[in-house]
KOLKOLTI-768438 format. One record per atom (N, C-alpha, C): x, y, z; residue in one letter. Coordinates in steps of 0.05 Angstrom, whole numbers, plus 5000, padded with zeros to 4 digits. Each point is the difference from the previous one (the first is absolute). Layout:
N
XYZA
...
This chain:
487
501749765000X
498350245000X
501850255000X
499350204983X
501750245000X
499650175025X
501950175006X
499650205021X
499750274987X
499650215017X
499550264989X
502450114985X
502449925008X
502450094985X
499949894972X
499149754997X
499749894973X
498050154983X
497750075013X
498050154985X
501050274991X
501450145017X
501150264993X
502249974979X
501749805004X
502149954980X
498949934973X
497849865000X
498749924974X
499050234984X
499550235013X
499150244986X
502350124984X
502549965008X
502250154990X
500949904973X
498350074980X
500649934972X
498850224982X
501250054977X
499250224984X
497649944982X
497749935012X
497549964985X
497750125016X
497950074987X
497750115014X
498949815020X
499550095025X
499049835021X
497650125015X
499950275002X
497950135015X
498750224983X
497349994999X
498550194984X
498050155017X
499650264994X
498050155014X
499650274988X
497550084996X
499350274992X
501650104976X
500349844980X
501550084976X
503049975002X
501049935023X
502949975004X
500849714999X
502449954989X
501149734999X
502750015015X
500349825020X
502450005016X
501749754993X
502450044991X
501849784996X
500849875026X
500449745000X
500549865024X
502550105015X
502250054985X
502550085013X
499750285012X
498550184987X
499650275010X
498249985025X
498049834999X
498249975023X
501649885024X
501749814995X
501549885022X
501950215013X
501050184984X
501750215011X
498450195018X
497550054992X
498350175018X
499449855026X
499549744999X
499649855024X
502450035019X
502449974988X
502550025016X
500350275012X
499350214985X
500350285009X
498150055024X
497549904998X
498150045022X
500949855025X
501049754996X
501049845022X
502350155014X
501850124985X
502250155012X
499050245016X
498050134989X
498950245015X
498649925026X
498649774999X
498849905025X
502049925020X
502249874991X
502149925018X
501450245013X
500450214984X
501350245010X
498350135022X
497349974997X
498250115020X
499549815023X
501349775000X
499749805021X
497149915003X
498549994978X
497249915001X
499949705000X
498649895020X
499849715002X
497149894998X
498050185006X
497249934996X
498850224983X
499549954975X
499250204981X
497149974992X
498450185008X
497250014991X
499950164974X
498149934983X
499750154975X
497050054994X
499550224988X
497350064991X
500250124972X
500149824980X
500550074973X
497849894982X
499550144978X
498249904979X
501449774986X
498549844985X
501249804983X
501950144980X
502249874995X
501950124980X
502849885005X
501850074982X
502849915003X
501350065026X
499350245012X
501250075025X
499349815023X
497549904999X
499249805021X
501849754998X
500349904976X
501649764996X
502950055007X
501150234991X
502850065006X
500550025030X
498250145014X
500350025029X
499849735014X
498149844992X
499749745013X
502549834996X
501149994976X
502449844995X
502450125014X
500150275003X
502250135015X
499949915029X
497649995011X
499849925028X
500849705003X
499349844980X
500849725001X
503149984998X
501250164982X
502950004997X
501450075026X
498750195014X
501250105025X
499649815023X
498049824998X
499449825022X
498350135021X
498750224993X
498250145019X
497249894999X
498250125015X
497249925001X
498450204984X
498249904982X
498350184985X
497249985011X
498850245005X
497250025009X
498450154979X
499149864979X
498550144979X
497250085009X
499350254998X
497450105009X
498350074976X
497649894998X
498250064978X
499450304999X
499850114976X
499450294997X
497250075010X
498349805003X
497250055009X
499749995030X
502249945015X
499850005029X
499350285009X
498350015021X
499350265012X
502450105016X
499950255008X
502150115017X
500349845026X
497749935011X
500149845025X
501349734996X
499449874978X
501249744994X
503050024995X
500850224986X
502850054996X
501550035027X
498850175017X
501350055026X
500249745016X
497949834999X
500049745014X
502249824989X
500349994973X
501949834988X
502950095006X
500550264999X
502650105005X
500949965029X
498250055018X
500649965029X
500349705006X
498249844989X
500049725006X
502349854989X
501150094978X
502349864987X
502750105010X
500050235013X
502650115008X
501650114977X
498750094979X
501450104976X
501750245007X
502550004989X
501750235005X
500350184975X
498549944979X
500150164976X
497449964985X
499050214987X
497749994983X
500850114973X
499749844979X
500750094973X
497550094985X
500150244989X
497750124987X
500850114973X
498150064982X
500750144976X
501150285007X
502150084987X
501250265008X
498050224998X
498249994980X
498150224996X
498050025023X
499649785015X
498050005022X
501350005027X
502650025002X
501449985025X
499850255017X
499949985026X
500050245017X
502750145000X
500250255010X
502550145000X
502349865015X
499349855020X
502049875017X
501449764985X
498949914978X
501149774986X
502550094984X
501749804995X
502550054985X
499949834975X
501550084979X
500149864975X
501349725004X
498749804988X
501149735001X
501249924974X
498550054979X
500849954972X
498250174983X
500550014974X
498350164982X
497149925003X
498350195008X
497249955003X
499149885026X
501949945018X
499449885026X
501250165023X
498550015022X
500950145024X
499849825024X
501750055020X
500049835024X
499450185024X
498049925015X
499350145025X
501049835023X
501950115016X
501049855023X
497949995021X
499749765013X
498049965021X
501349915025X
498950085022X
500949915026X
497849835013X
500249745000X
497949845012X
499550075029X
497550025008X
499450075028X
501149815021X
500349754992X
501249805017X
501149784983X
502149855010X
501149794984X
497949784994X
500149904976X
498149794991X
501649754993X
499749795014X
501449754994X
498649864977X
501749894981X
498949854978X
501149725001X
498549804989X
501149734999X
502650004984X
501849835008X
502649984986X
499549934971X
501450144982X
499849934972X
497950164985X
498550185013X
498050154987X
501250194979X
498949994975X
500950184979X
497650164989X
497649915007X
497650134989X
497850005021X
498750235004X
497650015016X
497750084982X
498249814996X
497750064982X
497550025018X
498250174992X
497650045016X
497649864987X
498749835016X
497649864990X
497750204997X
498349954981X
497850184995X
498049985023X
499549765010X
498349975024X
497250114995X
498450005022X
497350114999X
499650235019X
502250095012X
499850225019X
501750234989X
499850235014X
501550234991X
503049995007X
500849815017X
502749985009X
501349764987X
501750044979X
501249774986X
502049865018X
500449754995X
501849835016X
502649964984X
502350055013X
502649964987X
501049725001X
500649884977X
501049734998X
503050014993X
501749865015X
502950004996X
500849764983X
501550054979X
500849794982X
503050014995X
501249774995X
502949994994X
500549964970X
502550024992X
500649994971X
499449724989X
500649795016X
499649734991X
497049954993X
498250105017X
497249964995X
499250144974X
500850254997X
499250164976X
501049874975X
502549915000X
501249894975X
499149724995X
499449845021X
499049734995X
497350014986X
498350185009X
497350024987X
500350114971X
501750204997X
500450114973X
501249804981X
501849835009X
501249794983X
497949804992X
498249925019X
497949824994X
498250114978X
499450255002X
498250134980X
501450034973X
502550075000X
501550024974X
500049734986X
500349785015X
500149734989X
497249934990X
497950075015X
497249944991X
499350124974X
501050254995X
499350144975X
501949944977X
502249855006X
502149964980X
499149874974X
498149815001X
499149884974X
498850214980X
499050225011X
498950214982X
502150214992X
502349995012X
502350184993X
499250295000X
498850105021X
499450295001X
502550175001X
500450174981X
502550164999X
499650295008X
497550085004X
499550275010X
497650005020X
500550095024X
497950015020X
499150295004X
497450045001X
498950265005X
498850015028X
501050185017X
499150025028X
497450175000X
497849875006X
497450135001X
498950055028X
501349885020X
499350055028X
502050195013X
499250145021X
501950165014X
502549845008X
502450114996X
502449845006X
500349955030X
498750165017X
500249955028X
498349765008X
498449894982X
498549765004X
501949764998X
500149835020X
501949785000X
499649824976X
497649964991X
499449834977X
501550104975X
499950264994X
501450114977X
503050005004X
500850065025X
502850015007X
501449734995X
498849795009X
501249734999X
499449864973X
497449984994X
499149854976X
500550164975X
500250275002X
500550164977X
503050064997X
501050185017X
502850104997X
502049775003X
500049875023X
502149805006X
499949764981X
497649904994X
499849784981X
501050084973X
499350244991X
501050094974X
503050034999X
501150115022X
503050025001X
501349734999X
498949815015X
501249735000X
499949884971X
497850054986X
499749904973X
501550164979X
501250225008X
501550174981X
498250154981X
497550045008X
498150144983X
500150305003X
498950144980X
499750295001X
497750065019X
500150245012X
498050085019X
498950284993X
497450024997X
498750264995X
498750095026X
500850245008X
499050115026X
498850284996X
497750024986X
498750264997X
498950105026X
499650265001X
498850125024X
497149895004X
499050035024X
497249915005X
498050164982X
500550254995X
498350164983X
500049904972X
502449924990X
500249904973X
498649734997X
499849855021X
498649745000X
497050064999X
499150225012X
497250065000X
498850035028X
501649975021X
498950045027X
499550295005X
497750055013X
499350285004X
499050045029X
501949965019X
499450055028X
497849825010X
498250115016X
497949845012X
497949924979X
500050134977X
497849944981X
500549744984X
502349895002X
500449744987X
501750014975X
499049884979X
501649954976X
498750114975X
501650134984X
499050094974X
500849794979X
498049854990X
500649774983X
501350084974X
499150204986X
501350084975X
503050065004X
500750125023X
502850065005X
501549745005X
498849815014X
501249735003X
500549864974X
498050014982X
500349874974X
502350134984X
500150275002X
502250144986X
502749925011X
500249965026X
502549925013X
500849724990X
498149824999X
500749734990X
500950014971X
498750174984X
500850024972X
502850134998X
500650195017X
502550144999X
502449825006X
499749845021X
502349845010X
500149724989X
497849904988X
500049734988X
501249795018X
498949975024X
501249815019X
499449714993X
501749825009X
499549724999X
498649905025X
500550145023X
498949915025X
499150255016X
498049955018X
499150215018X
498449865022X
499650155022X
498549905023X
497650195004X
497649895004X
497750175005X
498449905023X
498450185012X
498149935020X
497349934986X
498249855013X
497549934987X
498550234989X
499950225014X
498550244991X
501250104974X
502650014998X
501350094975X
499549814977X
500149745006X
499349804980X
497250034990X
498150055018X
497250034992X
499750244982X
501450225006X
499850244983X
501249954973X
502249854999X
501349944974X
498349824983X
498849805012X
498249824986X
497650154989X
498850165016X
497650154991X
500750194977X
502350125001X
500850184978X
500449854974X
501349775002X
500549844975X
497349904989X
498249925018X
497449914991X
498550234986X
500550245007X
498750234987X
501550094974X
502149864993X
501350064975X
502850105002X
501150045024X
502850095002X
501949784991X
502350084989X
501849794990X
501249835023X
500249744996X
501349835019X
503050045000X
501350025023X
502950035001X
501449754989X
500650004975X
500949754987X
502849915009X
501550185012X
502749935008X
500149825025X
497850015016X
500049865025X
500249704997X
501849885016X
500349715001X
499249895028X
500350175020X
499649915028X
498850235016X
497449975006X
498650215015X
499149875026X
501650055021X
499449895027X
497950175014X
498249875014X
497950145015X
499949895028X
499950185020X
500049925028X
499150235017X
500349975026X
499350215019X
497349975012X
498249864986X
497349955010X
498849784982X
497849895009X
498749784986X
499050094973X
500449834979X
499150064973X
497749814993X
497850104992X
497749834993X
500649844975X
499149744999X
500449844976X
498850124975X
497850145002X
498850124977X
501850214987X
501350165017X
501850204990X
502449874986X
501149795012X
502249854987X
499249894973X
497549904999X
499049884975X
499750224979X
499150245007X
499850224981X
502750084990X
502050015018X
502750074992X
501149794981X
499649755006X
501049784982X
498750024973X
497450064999X
498650024974X
501150234983X
501250205013X
501250224985X
502949944992X
501149785009X
502849934994X
502050125019X
499150105023X
501850115020X
501349775015X
502750005002X
501449785013X
500150035030X
497849975014X
499750055028X
500849765017X
501650055020X
500949785019X
499450105028X
498149885013X
499350095027X
501949885021X
500650165020X
501849905021X
499050095027X
501649945021X
499250055027X
502550035017X
500050195019X
502350045017X
499350185024X
501950045017X
499750185022X
502750115009X
500050235012X
502550135007X
501649835019X
498749865018X
501449835020X
501649784987X
499349934975X
501549804985X
501750124977X
500650265003X
501650154980X
498750014973X
497450015000X
498350034976X
499049744990X
500549924975X
498549794986X
500649735012X
497849855004X
500249725010X
499249804979X
497850064986X
498949824979X
499650164974X
500149854978X
499650144974X
499249794979X
497950074985X
499549854975X
502250084981X
501049814985X
502350064982X
499849844975X
501650064980X
499849864974X
500149695004X
498149864989X
499949715003X
498849915026X
499250175018X
498949925026X
497950215008X
497749994987X
497850195005X
497549855008X
498750095020X
497449895008X
498250245006X
498050054982X
498250235004X
498749995027X
499850235013X
498850025026X
502049975023X
502349894994X
502149965020X
502050234999X
501750015020X
502350195000X
502649864992X
499749764989X
502349844991X
501149825022X
502149874993X
501549835019X
502050175015X
500849915024X
502250145014X
502550014983X
501550225002X
502650034987X
502049835016X
502449954989X
501949825013X
500750085029X
499950265006X
500850085027X
497849985021X
497749904993X
497749995019X
498549744999X
498849945023X
498249775002X
497450105013X
497749904991X
497450095010X
498449765009X
498850025023X
498249795010X
497550155011X
497949845006X
497650125011X
499449885027X
499650185020X
499449915027X
497450155008X
497949845006X
497450125007X
499150204980X
500449944975X
499150184978X
501850234994X
502150045016X
501850234996X
502649914986X
500950174981X
502549944986X
502450065018X
501849815002X
502450025017X
502449974981X
501950195002X
502350014982X
502649955015X
501649834989X
502649945011X
502150064978X
502450095009X
502150064981X
501150285006X
500550164979X
501050275003X
498150165017X
501150155019X
498450155019X
501450265008X
498550185012X
501150255010X
501649955025X
501650205008X
501549995025X
498350075024X
497950154995X
498350095022X
498750274993X
498550105019X
498750264997X
501450215016X
499850254991X
501150225016X
498750025027X
501650045020X
498850045027X
498949755012X
500849774989X
499049745011X
502249804999X
499649795015X
501949784999X
499749864973X
502049844993X
499849854975X
497649824999X
499249914976X
497749834998X
500649735013X
498049865010X
500449745013X
501249814980X
501549815009X
501149804981X
497849844988X
500649894976X
498149844986X
498650154978X
498049874987X
498750124977X
498550265008X
499350164979X
498550255004X
497149954994X
498350075020X
497149994996X
499250254985X
498949974976X
499550224982X
497550165007X
498149875013X
497450125004X
498249984976X
501049874979X
498449964975X
498749735000X
497549994991X
498649754998X
500449884973X
500149734998X
500349884974X
500449705002X
500849884977X
500649724999X
502149944979X
501149765001X
502049914981X
498949754987X
499950004973X
498849764987X
502149774998X
499149794988X
501749764999X
502550034983X
500050204983X
502450054983X
501850225011X
499350105024X
501750205013X
499350294994X
497850054985X
499250274995X
498650125024X
500650255006X
499050135024X
497650184992X
497949985015X
497650174995X
499550175025X
499750274996X
499550185022X
497150104998X
498649985022X
497150074999X
499450255016X
501850105017X
499550245015X
501750025025X
499550215015X
501450045025X
498349905023X
501349855018X
498549905024X
498850245016X
501550215002X
499150235017X
497850154987X
499649974973X
497950164986X
497449854997X
499949745006X
497649854996X
497850105019X
497650054989X
497850085017X
497849785000X
498350015020X
497949805002X
497350144997X
498449924981X
497450124995X
498049945022X
497750134998X
497949955020X
499049714998X
500649874978X
499149724997X
502249805007X
502250115012X
502249825009X
501949914979X
500050134977X
501749924978X
502650165001X
502349864996X
502650144999X
500450104972X
500850254997X
500550124974X
502750145000X
501749934981X
502550144996X
499550234981X
500350255008X
499350224983X
501850014975X
502649915003X
501850014976X
498949844977X
498849775007X
498849834979X
497850144985X
498150125015X
497850134987X
501050254985X
501850155011X
501150234987X
501449924974X
501449785000X
501449924975X
497949934978X
497749895008X
497949954980X
498850264989X
499750195018X
499050264991X
502050134980X
502550005008X
502050134983X
500649864974X
499049754998X
500349864974X
498050114980X
498050155009X
498050114982X
500950294992X
499950074975X
501050264991X
498750245013X
497649965011X
498650235012X
501250095027X
501649835012X
501150065026X
503050054999X
500950235011X
502850075001X
501249945027X
498650065021X
500849935028X
497649915015X
500449845021X
497849905016X
500949925028X
498250045019X
500549915027X
497349895010X
500149755010X
497549855007X
499749985030X
497550045010X
499449995029X
497549835004X
499849885024X
497649845006X
500049875027X
501850095018X
500249885027X
497350025014X
498949775008X
497549985015X
497650134986X
500250014973X
497850124985X
498649794983X
497550064991X
498549804984X
500949984971X
501450204991X
501150004973X
502550174999X
501549984979X
502650144997X
499750254984X
501550205008X
500150264986X
502850054989X
500250104976X
502650074988X
500250304995X
502150125010X
500650284992X
501849984975X
499150124978X
501449964975X
500750274986X
502149984985X
500750224981X
499449904973X
498550154984X
499149914974X
499550234981X
500849974975X
499350204980X
497249964988X
498749785006X
497449934988X
497850175012X
497850034985X
497750145011X
498549805018X
498050115014X
498649835020X
498749754988X
498850034976X
498749774988X
502149784993X
502250084988X
502149814993X
501249885025X
500250165021X
501249905024X
498349795013X
497450045000X
498149805011X
500149744983X
500250034974X
500249764983X
502649855007X
502150145005X
502649885006X
499849855027X
498650125019X
499749875026X
498649734997X
497850004985X
498549764995X
501749794986X
501650094981X
501749814985X
502149875018X
501250165017X
502049895018X
498749815020X
497750075010X
498649835020X
499449724988X
499649984975X
499549744988X
502449815002X
502450125005X
502449835003X
500649935029X
498350115018X
500649975029X
497849835013X
500749855021X
497949875016X
498350205014X
497649925008X
498150205010X
501150165024X
501449875018X
500950145024X
502250214995X
501349994976X
502250184994X
499150234981X
497549994991X
499150194981X
499750285011X
500150204982X
499850285008X
497150094998X
498950085023X
497250095000X
499750294993X
502150165004X
499750294994X
502850114995X
500050214984X
502550144993X
500050285011X
502350105008X
500450285007X
502150104981X
499350214986X
501950124981X
501950195015X
502649944998X
502050175014X
500150284988X
500650195017X
500250284990X
502350044981X
502249855004X
502450034985X
501549735002X
502049964984X
501649755002X
501349985027X
500349755011X
501549965024X
502950064994X
501350155018X
502850074996X
501749955024X
502649994996X
501949975022X
500050255016X
500050234987X
500350265014X
497650055019X
497649904992X
497750055018X
499549785020X
501949815000X
499949795020X
498149774995X
498949994975X
498049794993X
501249774985X
502650014994X
501349794985X
502849965011X
500949745001X
502749945009X
501950054977X
502649985006X
502050054980X
499949804977X
499149765005X
499949804979X
497249964988X
498450215004X
497450004986X
497749875014X
500349925024X
497849875015X
498350215014X
497449965000X
498350195014X
500449995030X
500150235013X
500050015029X
497150005009X
499049765006X
497149975004X
499050155024X
501550015022X
499050145023X
499750304994X
501950114985X
499950294993X
497750054981X
499649824981X
497850034980X
497349985014X
499849805018X
497549975015X
499450245017X
502050125012X
499650245016X
499150244982X
501450034978X
499450234982X
497249984988X
499149764994X
497449964987X
498049885019X
500450045026X
498349875020X
497050074996X
499450254995X
497250084997X
498749884975X
501549994978X
498949894975X
499649705003X
501949865013X
499749715005X
497649955018X
499850155021X
497749975019X
497350044985X
500050194982X
497550064986X
499149774982X
502049854990X
499349764983X
498449805016X
500749975025X
498649805017X
497450125010X
500050265007X
497650125010X
497750014980X
500850024974X
498050034979X
499249734988X
501349785009X
499549744988X
497649875012X
498549844984X
497849845011X
501249775017X
498249855013X
500949765014X
501549824981X
502349905009X
501749834983X
500149725011X
499949814981X
500749735007X
502449924985X
501649815010X
502449924986X
499449914972X
501650114981X
499649934972X
498150184985X
499150225014X
498050174987X
501350194979X
502650035001X
501350194981X
499949884972X
499250174981X
500049914972X
502950014990X
């Protein structure tokens, strides 16, 4: 298995390796920038470096410089609130924060062209598990993200497994479509591509089509795919649904794609079938930060629709009392806590493994609700069925102790089309899981407004609180319900 020195050394050749915003960076020139940033960090005696940068070559150069230096990187998503940033900086004991020079405060000093370093004084020493090189923050379901400590071996073992899984398709250019501070893109995108010797396209989030809390501009995304002609990319289910819907409406299919990985949340089988019918090479996977990202993946020659694939070589999965348990590569521990207990990691995800070793994920144990008729419902399952229909862009399902389920949805459809879509989706669901009423959201769920996690999952408690009156009205205005009454 390569180490980070090998990855950085592999860049040092006179051919294009990094692309962004109309610029092409030769590998040897890029490697020199990595070395220059590492030298500047060393001169400043920075050992725990937080960063808050947009997607782009600077993010990759800084990350590799920190790896070269042997320091700890604390990548902070650009969508973190000021409170979350303060929590992460204090909790990690960061002694430096790297920012775009144009957005840096007066107290910051120049680090490299376009980058500035703000020296930090941690309020108190923070002990880290030995070997920590990365602190990644889980999206979670609360406003306070949890820091997960990872070592280089874990990061590179997972990346090497992924590079090998994609090797039969020979992807030679990877397009980063997720925020680089997301562990999934960091490991499965950047590091796997570097191990494979592939080119990397790192456009800004705006060039991809992200527009703050409002979500994604699909025409901009399609233009980005056309511009960079990638062989591989990673998407969340919501992004895949938007791409599929656009192509179904006549947008050109990104013909260069050979490997389109999807993960971060459950994907409905109907959406995967629509993608396959369009010729999109979609491979669903599954992972978690505590296991250094990807654990399972459908891959060339080993695909089972509805599953998240078989475990990759670095992982083993079993089921205990309906919960997926993972053994193999694991994190070193959480910030501010003792290391994880020895043994396999309890994922909190419900699912099963079939006779051929394919893993199926059905939902989160903690999210399951029980209806007034005593039926257990996993909201992720119902939401994935809703999102498989073109009328629904986002959805959050509720029904704890209620006679029927309500979904808060984001949709471009008019009320008549939306009601037809509800009925169509219900035909695919058993009676106890059907949606009895819809609440139209005021605006798309976003990370900035606290209604969406970093990896695209709805924050159900926050959505339920925000739309509490509308949800309550659905039940107040409903006639007497018996189980199975929903059309």
